[in-house]
FISEBA-749506 format. One record per residue: z, y, x of N, C-alpha, C in turn; residue in one letter; residue number from 1. Coordinates in Angstrom, 3 decimals, always signed. Layout:
// residues N
Z, Y, X, Z, Y, X, Z, Y, X, A, NUM $
...
***
This chain:
// residues 182
+8.226, +2.731, -18.258, +7.866, +3.248, -16.914, +7.136, +4.637, -17.148, M, 1 $
+6.476, +4.600, -18.555, +5.664, +6.018, -18.851, +7.038, +7.170, -18.880, K, 2 $
+8.101, +6.644, -19.334, +8.768, +7.868, -19.625, +9.547, +8.402, -18.329, D, 3 $
+9.624, +7.563, -17.212, +10.275, +7.805, -16.142, +9.354, +8.678, -15.424, F, 4 $
+8.072, +8.375, -15.432, +6.795, +9.391, -14.766, +6.939, +10.589, -15.544, L, 5 $
+6.954, +10.723, -16.833, +7.385, +11.981, -17.522, +8.528, +12.860, -16.972, K, 6 $
+9.436, +12.030, -16.977, +10.799, +12.543, -16.830, +10.453, +13.510, -15.072, K, 7 $
+9.965, +12.534, -14.290, +9.627, +13.062, -12.962, +8.866, +14.363, -12.745, A, 8 $
+7.891, +13.909, -13.545, +6.750, +15.317, -13.636, +7.501, +16.533, -14.167, V, 9 $
+8.577, +16.032, -15.036, +9.273, +17.320, -16.011, +9.957, +18.016, -15.008, D, 10 $
+10.793, +17.262, -14.143, +11.419, +17.631, -12.899, +11.011, +18.288, -12.107, I, 11 $
+9.596, +18.053, -11.805, +9.008, +18.766, -10.682, +8.491, +20.189, -11.197, M, 12 $
+7.681, +20.337, -12.468, +7.603, +21.300, -12.724, +8.620, +22.378, -12.887, K, 13 $
+9.781, +22.177, -13.547, +10.885, +22.810, -13.553, +11.340, +23.424, -12.450, M, 14 $
+11.107, +22.943, -11.321, +11.562, +23.046, -9.808, +10.230, +24.172, -9.373, K, 15 $
+9.390, +24.208, -10.260, +8.160, +25.115, -9.508, +7.427, +24.717, -8.411, K, 16 $
+7.309, +23.382, -8.262, +6.346, +22.743, -7.018, +5.053, +23.509, -7.061, V, 17 $
+4.434, +23.741, -6.215, +2.672, +23.820, -6.538, +1.913, +22.737, -6.563, S, 18 $
+2.339, +21.628, -6.416, +1.918, +20.096, -6.859, +2.941, +19.094, -6.815, F, 19 $
+2.926, +18.057, -7.462, +3.625, +16.951, -7.509, +3.269, +15.871, -7.994, G, 20 $
+3.347, +14.819, -7.563, +3.049, +13.393, -7.961, +3.930, +12.403, -7.847, D, 21 $
+3.842, +11.208, -8.662, +5.042, +10.407, -8.556, +4.088, +8.852, -8.506, I, 22 $
+4.548, +8.024, -7.722, +3.952, +6.593, -7.956, +5.326, +5.656, -8.208, R, 23 $
+4.852, +4.713, -9.143, +5.767, +3.335, -9.160, +4.938, +2.286, -8.987, I, 24 $
+5.498, +1.334, -8.193, +5.113, +0.121, -7.694, +5.740, -0.966, -7.990, I, 25 $
+5.110, -1.833, -9.001, +6.009, -3.014, -9.317, +5.076, -4.275, -8.731, E, 26 $
+5.607, -5.211, -7.686, +4.985, -6.181, -7.344, +5.531, -7.462, -7.272, E, 27 $
+4.938, -8.212, -7.824, +5.337, -9.934, -7.835, +4.412, -10.518, -7.056, R, 28 $
+5.258, -11.404, -5.929, +4.419, -12.255, -5.212, +4.997, -13.837, -5.080, I, 29 $
+4.287, -14.661, -5.230, +4.327, -15.951, -5.542, +3.755, -16.872, -4.432, Q, 30 $
+4.519, -17.503, -3.539, +4.155, -18.549, -2.519, +4.397, -19.849, -2.787, N, 31 $
+3.486, -20.742, -2.646, +4.157, -22.185, -3.039, +3.203, -23.095, -1.650, I, 32 $
+4.216, -23.573, -0.879, +3.440, -24.663, +0.408, +4.048, -26.058, +0.189, I, 33 $
+3.061, -26.812, +0.106, +3.564, -28.351, -0.038, +2.842, -28.856, +1.187, V, 34 $
+3.708, -29.861, +2.055, +3.448, -30.220, +3.276, +3.886, -31.844, +2.827, K, 35 $
+2.869, -32.845, +3.145, +2.966, -34.321, +3.030, +3.832, -34.460, +1.667, N, 36 $
+3.297, -33.746, +0.704, +4.149, -34.077, -0.863, +5.529, -33.432, -0.589, R, 37 $
+6.163, -32.637, -0.111, +7.168, -31.933, -0.047, +7.029, -30.395, -0.059, E, 38 $
+7.548, -29.894, -0.868, +7.611, -28.352, -0.935, +8.254, -27.685, +0.117, I, 39 $
+7.894, -27.181, +1.075, +8.404, -26.321, +2.182, +8.573, -25.017, +1.839, I, 40 $
+8.034, -24.619, +0.752, +8.125, -22.884, +0.406, +8.015, -22.792, -1.290, E, 41 $
+8.844, -22.138, -1.443, +8.748, -21.727, -2.935, +9.409, -20.470, -3.208, L, 42 $
+8.778, -19.475, -3.302, +9.016, -17.963, -3.433, +8.375, -17.360, -4.596, K, 43 $
+9.110, -16.643, -5.351, +8.905, -15.822, -6.573, +9.393, -14.619, -6.639, D, 44 $
+9.091, -13.465, -6.091, +10.096, -12.359, -5.644, +9.209, -11.083, -6.646, D, 45 $
+10.055, -10.517, -7.062, +9.623, -8.809, -7.463, +10.205, -7.870, -7.262, V, 46 $
+9.434, -6.802, -6.638, +10.187, -5.571, -6.043, +9.599, -4.628, -7.033, S, 47 $
+10.377, -3.433, -7.023, +10.303, -2.169, -7.895, +10.746, -0.962, -7.063, L, 48 $
+9.743, -0.013, -7.059, +10.334, +1.323, -6.505, +9.185, +2.552, -6.734, G, 49 $
+9.655, +3.741, -6.488, +8.733, +4.833, -6.516, +8.694, +5.745, -5.252, F, 50 $
+7.746, +6.564, -5.312, +7.640, +7.767, -4.462, +7.137, +8.939, -5.031, G, 51 $
+8.026, +10.069, -4.711, +7.767, +11.313, -5.156, +7.108, +12.117, -3.897, V, 52 $
+6.110, +12.498, -4.054, +5.583, +13.525, -3.029, +5.059, +15.029, -3.951, R, 53 $
+5.638, +16.050, -3.065, +5.323, +17.320, -3.383, +4.729, +18.391, -2.593, V, 54 $
+4.205, +19.572, -3.133, +3.909, +20.521, -2.318, +4.617, +21.790, -2.438, L, 55 $
+5.303, +22.321, -1.675, +5.933, +23.555, -1.546, +5.957, +24.616, -0.482, V, 56 $
+5.487, +25.965, -1.069, +5.692, +26.813, +0.142, +4.253, +26.545, +1.314, N, 57 $
+3.226, +25.374, +0.870, +2.093, +25.086, +1.570, +2.569, +23.754, +2.439, G, 58 $
+3.829, +23.281, +2.270, +4.061, +22.102, +2.835, +4.601, +20.796, +2.148, G, 59 $
+3.926, +19.678, +2.759, +4.394, +18.519, +2.066, +5.863, +18.062, +2.040, W, 60 $
+6.366, +17.217, +1.079, +7.417, +16.546, +1.244, +7.330, +15.317, +0.552, G, 61 $
+7.929, +14.364, +0.782, +8.106, +12.903, +0.236, +9.477, +12.398, +0.438, F, 62 $
+9.822, +11.734, -0.559, +10.762, +10.895, -0.586, +10.668, +9.549, -1.607, S, 63 $
+11.361, +8.387, -1.394, +11.288, +7.335, -2.133, +12.506, +6.343, -2.477, S, 64 $
+12.645, +5.712, -3.241, +13.569, +4.669, -3.652, +13.343, +3.587, -4.526, S, 65 $
+14.306, +2.517, -4.463, +13.995, +1.258, -5.237, +14.972, +1.524, -6.460, N, 66 $
+15.787, +2.406, -6.591, +16.863, +2.450, -7.502, +16.084, +3.574, -8.967, N, 67 $
+15.804, +2.606, -9.892, +14.949, +3.324, -10.699, +15.919, +4.218, -11.904, M, 68 $
+17.027, +4.695, -11.549, +17.816, +5.448, -12.278, +17.351, +6.865, -12.578, S, 69 $
+17.618, +7.720, -13.801, +17.462, +9.075, -13.828, +18.102, +9.904, -12.586, E, 70 $
+19.518, +9.371, -12.542, +19.978, +10.354, -11.566, +19.312, +10.165, -10.279, S, 71 $
+18.963, +9.046, -9.905, +18.218, +8.792, -8.663, +17.086, +9.479, -8.398, E, 72 $
+16.310, +9.567, -9.695, +15.065, +10.444, -9.566, +15.239, +11.700, -9.334, L, 73 $
+16.179, +12.219, -9.726, +16.391, +13.655, -9.577, +16.970, +13.939, -8.154, E, 74 $
+17.518, +12.976, -7.977, +17.943, +13.074, -5.761, +16.621, +12.840, -5.174, K, 75 $
+16.046, +12.047, -5.573, +14.606, +11.785, -4.875, +13.747, +12.920, -4.947, I, 76 $
+13.818, +13.501, -6.030, +12.592, +14.966, -6.419, +13.274, +16.154, -5.290, V, 77 $
+14.532, +16.180, -5.673, +15.310, +17.572, -4.630, +15.196, +16.963, -3.193, K, 78 $
+15.197, +15.730, -2.642, +14.913, +15.574, -1.274, +13.657, +15.659, -0.873, N, 79 $
+12.491, +15.526, -1.885, +11.432, +15.607, -1.326, +10.925, +17.084, -1.470, A, 80 $
+11.457, +17.766, -2.194, +11.493, +19.155, -2.253, +11.736, +19.795, -0.713, I, 81 $
+13.317, +19.300, -0.636, +13.797, +19.868, +0.723, +13.076, +19.523, +2.165, D, 82 $
+12.334, +18.474, +2.225, +11.365, +17.951, +3.238, +10.331, +18.911, +3.024, V, 83 $
+9.744, +19.140, +1.835, +8.665, +20.016, +1.835, +8.782, +21.518, +2.442, A, 84 $
+9.926, +22.010, +2.057, +10.414, +23.246, +2.100, +10.632, +23.429, +4.073, K, 85 $
+11.303, +22.216, +4.413, +11.392, +22.472, +5.804, +10.037, +22.046, +6.517, A, 86 $
+9.370, +21.085, +6.455, +7.957, +21.176, +6.710, +7.088, +22.484, +6.720, S, 87 $
+7.210, +23.195, +5.836, +6.512, +24.478, +5.279, +6.883, +25.604, +6.409, S, 88 $
+7.930, +25.363, +7.113, +8.241, +26.257, +8.127, +7.779, +25.968, +9.363, T, 89 $
+7.040, +24.565, +9.706, +6.564, +24.352, +10.792, +4.969, +24.090, +10.883, L, 90 $
+4.727, +24.605, +9.732, +3.272, +24.460, +9.645, +2.303, +25.757, +10.326, R, 91 $
+1.313, +25.446, +10.524, +0.479, +26.838, +11.357, -0.349, +27.185, +9.926, N, 92 $
-0.643, +26.223, +9.215, -1.790, +26.565, +8.269, -1.239, +26.129, +7.136, L, 93 $
-1.076, +26.973, +5.982, -0.694, +26.382, +4.482, -1.695, +25.312, +3.957, R, 94 $
-1.122, +24.371, +3.423, -1.884, +23.118, +2.825, -2.517, +23.966, +1.410, V, 95 $
-3.628, +23.902, +0.991, -4.130, +24.307, -0.156, -5.102, +22.946, -0.604, K, 96 $
-4.973, +22.645, -1.880, -5.497, +21.705, -2.481, -6.465, +21.799, -3.105, L, 97 $
-7.765, +21.481, -3.124, -9.125, +21.618, -3.913, -8.714, +21.267, -5.085, V, 98 $
-9.575, +21.868, -6.093, -9.541, +21.613, -7.551, -9.821, +20.270, -7.847, P, 99 $
-9.162, +19.467, -8.482, -9.243, +18.069, -8.743, -9.292, +17.908, -10.205, E, 100 $
-10.507, +17.179, -11.100, -10.140, +16.692, -12.414, -9.069, +15.818, -12.556, P, 101 $
-8.820, +16.241, -13.590, -7.387, +15.694, -14.396, -8.025, +13.894, -14.956, V, 102 $
-7.068, +13.062, -14.540, -7.664, +11.541, -14.990, -6.559, +11.067, -15.732, Y, 103 $
-6.811, +10.452, -16.764, -5.902, +9.414, -17.595, -6.921, +8.190, -17.774, Q, 104 $
-6.267, +7.185, -17.061, -7.291, +6.023, -17.076, -6.218, +4.648, -16.710, D, 105 $
-6.595, +3.642, -17.127, -6.094, +2.480, -16.803, -7.138, +1.318, -16.191, I, 106 $
-6.999, +0.846, -15.129, -7.595, -0.309, -14.723, -6.927, -1.497, -14.076, W, 107 $
-7.932, -2.393, -14.306, -6.942, -3.986, -14.140, -8.237, -4.979, -13.612, K, 108 $
-7.793, -5.519, -12.651, -8.701, -6.449, -11.998, -9.280, -7.673, -12.859, T, 109 $
-10.310, -7.561, -13.012, -10.981, -8.450, -14.206, -10.798, -9.817, -13.714, P, 110 $
-9.889, -10.521, -14.589, -9.628, -11.944, -14.508, -9.871, -12.676, -15.890, I, 111 $
-9.809, -14.130, -15.517, -10.010, -15.116, -16.695, -8.771, -15.366, -17.489, L, 112 $
-7.887, -15.770, -16.537, -6.739, -16.293, -16.733, -5.638, -15.275, -15.836, K, 113 $
-4.455, -14.874, -16.099, -3.449, -14.553, -15.686, -2.522, -15.417, -14.966, D, 114 $
-2.708, -15.887, -13.250, -2.448, -16.528, -12.555, -0.790, -16.977, -12.492, P, 115 $
-0.117, -15.778, -12.981, +1.282, -15.930, -13.134, +1.584, -16.724, -14.413, F, 116 $
+0.641, -16.982, -15.236, +0.826, -17.575, -16.487, +0.849, -19.192, -16.471, L, 117 $
+0.243, -19.660, -15.181, +0.258, -20.853, -14.998, +1.726, -21.394, -14.420, V, 118 $
+2.087, -22.345, -15.122, +3.452, -22.744, -14.786, +3.743, -23.370, -13.155, S, 119 $
+4.766, -23.088, -12.995, +5.035, -23.400, -11.126, +4.861, -25.267, -11.151, I, 120 $
+4.983, -25.584, -12.286, +5.037, -27.435, -12.146, +3.435, -27.567, -12.093, E, 121 $
+2.405, -26.870, -12.610, +0.974, -27.153, -12.576, +0.661, -26.873, -11.302, D, 122 $
+1.196, -25.693, -10.679, +0.804, -25.397, -9.543, +0.952, -26.496, -8.584, K, 123 $
+2.375, -27.113, -8.572, +2.953, -27.713, -7.493, +2.380, -29.044, -7.691, I, 124 $
+2.065, -29.757, -8.895, +1.104, -30.714, -9.102, -0.066, -30.503, -8.540, N, 125 $
-0.824, -29.799, -8.748, -2.256, -29.507, -7.963, -2.251, -29.719, -6.739, M, 126 $
-1.142, -28.945, -5.652, -0.815, -28.932, -4.570, -0.617, -30.457, -4.119, L, 127 $
+0.152, -31.278, -4.893, +0.554, -32.641, -4.427, -0.876, -33.296, -4.483, Y, 128 $
-1.642, -32.732, -5.514, -2.947, -33.868, -5.765, -3.564, -33.495, -4.634, S, 129 $
-4.057, -32.365, -4.161, -4.512, -32.095, -2.986, -4.017, -32.700, -1.468, I, 130 $
-2.799, -32.717, -1.140, -2.200, -33.703, -0.089, -2.237, -35.026, -0.494, N, 131 $
-2.588, -35.310, -1.754, -2.904, -37.058, -2.070, -4.265, -37.350, -1.307, D, 132 $
-5.172, -36.459, -1.805, -6.495, -36.897, -1.371, -6.708, -36.712, +0.270, I, 133 $
-6.212, -35.938, +0.611, -6.267, -35.534, +2.211, -5.449, -36.798, +3.134, I, 134 $
-4.225, -37.168, +2.503, -3.333, -38.459, +3.166, -4.180, -39.509, +2.739, L, 135 $
-5.209, -39.964, +2.134, -5.978, -41.276, +1.997, -6.291, -41.607, +3.514, K, 136 $
-7.012, -40.484, +4.190, -7.442, -41.020, +5.209, -6.087, -41.158, +6.128, N, 137 $
-6.139, -42.403, +6.606, -5.148, -43.248, +7.509, -4.930, -42.183, +8.723, S, 138 $
-5.725, -41.655, +9.081, -5.585, -40.865, +10.489, -5.034, -39.372, +10.392, K, 139 $
-5.020, -38.997, +8.951, -4.437, -37.637, +8.903, -2.893, -37.985, +8.792, V, 140 $
-2.177, -37.165, +9.495, -0.784, -37.079, +9.567, +0.095, -36.098, +8.939, K, 141 $
-0.599, -34.961, +8.869, -0.015, -33.748, +8.073, -1.140, -33.063, +7.066, I, 142 $
-0.382, -33.232, +6.124, -1.404, -32.562, +5.097, -0.062, -31.461, +4.459, A, 143 $
-1.455, -30.312, +4.456, -0.505, -28.618, +3.796, -1.832, -28.350, +2.884, I, 144 $
-0.892, -27.956, +1.752, -1.806, -27.181, +0.697, -1.015, -25.817, +0.166, S, 145 $
-1.521, -24.783, -0.168, -0.531, -23.838, -0.439, -1.668, -22.637, -1.633, K, 146 $
-0.853, -21.900, -2.295, -0.867, -21.101, -3.115, -0.467, -19.707, -2.850, I, 147 $
-1.188, -18.938, -2.644, -0.507, -17.259, -2.609, -1.039, -16.455, -3.716, N, 148 $
-0.136, -15.680, -4.604, -0.364, -14.769, -5.427, +0.410, -13.571, -5.411, L, 149 $
-0.628, -12.717, -5.798, +0.243, -11.197, -5.892, -0.522, -10.177, -6.974, V, 150 $
+0.741, -9.814, -7.747, +0.031, -8.969, -8.847, +1.081, -7.627, -8.464, K, 151 $
-0.035, -6.619, -8.471, +0.603, -5.197, -7.968, +0.261, -4.424, -9.167, T, 152 $
+1.272, -3.619, -9.682, +1.234, -3.094, -11.109, +1.673, -1.499, -10.835, H, 153 $
+0.599, -0.422, -10.811, +0.905, +0.672, -10.243, +0.777, +1.944, -11.577, K, 154 $
+1.588, +2.757, -11.146, +1.666, +3.589, -12.201, +1.695, +4.977, -11.351, Y, 155 $
+0.895, +6.070, -11.831, +0.892, +7.487, -11.107, +0.644, +8.692, -12.162, Y, 156 $
+1.420, +9.806, -11.739, +1.435, +10.601, -12.608, +1.574, +12.077, -11.990, A, 157 $
+0.917, +13.160, -12.237, +1.087, +14.184, -11.366, +1.250, +15.464, -12.183, S, 158 $
+1.700, +16.479, -11.562, +2.031, +17.806, -12.314, +0.686, +18.418, -13.382, T, 159 $
-0.322, +18.203, -12.583, -1.679, +18.820, -13.049, -2.108, +17.803, -14.302, E, 160 $
-1.434, +16.895, -14.429, -1.612, +16.121, -15.765, -2.343, +14.609, -15.642, G, 161 $
-2.785, +13.983, -14.418, -3.366, +12.836, -14.392, -2.180, +11.714, -14.650, S, 162 $
-2.445, +10.926, -15.084, -1.713, +9.613, -15.877, -2.632, +8.250, -15.591, D, 163 $
-2.548, +7.787, -14.405, -3.207, +6.246, -14.193, -2.428, +5.338, -13.837, I, 164 $
-2.960, +4.043, -14.750, -2.074, +2.674, -14.388, -3.165, +1.832, -14.080, E, 165 $
-2.677, +1.107, -12.869, -3.610, +0.012, -12.090, -3.206, -1.256, -12.214, Q, 166 $
-3.626, -2.596, -12.176, -2.984, -3.577, -12.175, -4.191, -4.432, -11.249, I, 167 $
-3.367, -4.934, -10.111, -4.529, -5.653, -9.200, -3.947, -6.900, -9.079, F, 168 $
-4.861, -7.822, -9.045, -4.578, -9.245, -8.724, -5.052, -9.670, -7.159, Y, 169 $
-4.370, -10.410, -6.415, -4.805, -10.914, -5.081, -4.540, -12.474, -5.312, Y, 170 $
-5.249, -13.366, -5.101, -5.162, -15.023, -4.989, -5.691, -15.571, -3.917, T, 171 $
-4.873, -16.362, -3.417, -5.567, -17.019, -2.424, -4.769, -18.626, -2.525, G, 172 $
-5.838, -19.333, -1.729, -5.202, -21.166, -1.889, -5.976, -21.493, -0.807, A, 173 $
-5.255, -22.483, -0.210, -6.150, -23.360, +0.800, -5.208, -24.644, +1.178, G, 174 $
-5.981, -25.326, +2.357, -5.404, -26.471, +2.633, -5.760, -26.942, +4.067, Y, 175 $
-4.902, -27.371, +4.546, -5.260, -27.898, +6.062, -4.901, -29.381, +6.358, S, 176 $
-5.540, -30.012, +7.083, -5.260, -31.667, +7.346, -5.208, -31.850, +9.134, A, 177 $
-4.194, -32.435, +9.649, -4.460, -32.539, +11.298, -4.425, -34.155, +11.161, T, 178 $
-5.218, -34.425, +11.752, -5.480, -36.011, +11.807, -5.097, -36.359, +13.475, A, 179 $
-4.593, -37.715, +13.827, -3.997, -37.938, +14.899, -4.729, -39.249, +15.246, I, 180 $
-5.114, -39.299, +16.326, -5.884, -41.059, +16.731, -6.078, -40.836, +18.320, D, 181 $
-5.329, -41.634, +18.891, -5.638, -41.825, +20.394, -5.422, -40.672, +21.273, N, 182 $
***
């Protein structure tokens, strides 16, 4: 990813934008839902894409893609520049950025264990166990247990030299019971 960021910044500098940045976002989402000991949802998806933002002649331009090829990167930077040039002709005032320090950092949600390293089998077995406990009550007819996990990995670089990486984890779990009597 770092090579892709560097290439984007190099292209933007070569095109002489006033300012430019790129964000790459890789996201993994895992959802598991068990209803009465039957798996009703098992989803494990990954998405990856990037967005480029540039400032040209006092106007902003943005373009994005989920195609991570070098040729696509060049096309997206050019498109963002074209949008910035077009928007600069419609502006009343030129956008001027205030000076901002350059940041080089990595930040990660503090976690004890990566939830994506726990096997799917272990997660499903835990949800089955929750269903079993709920269904011990004879009045409970519907037991649902679920796990929702998200890992978002963000990479950022700017023409001013900032280089930031962030990893966020969002986790959730829950259960519900529906009892029926008379």
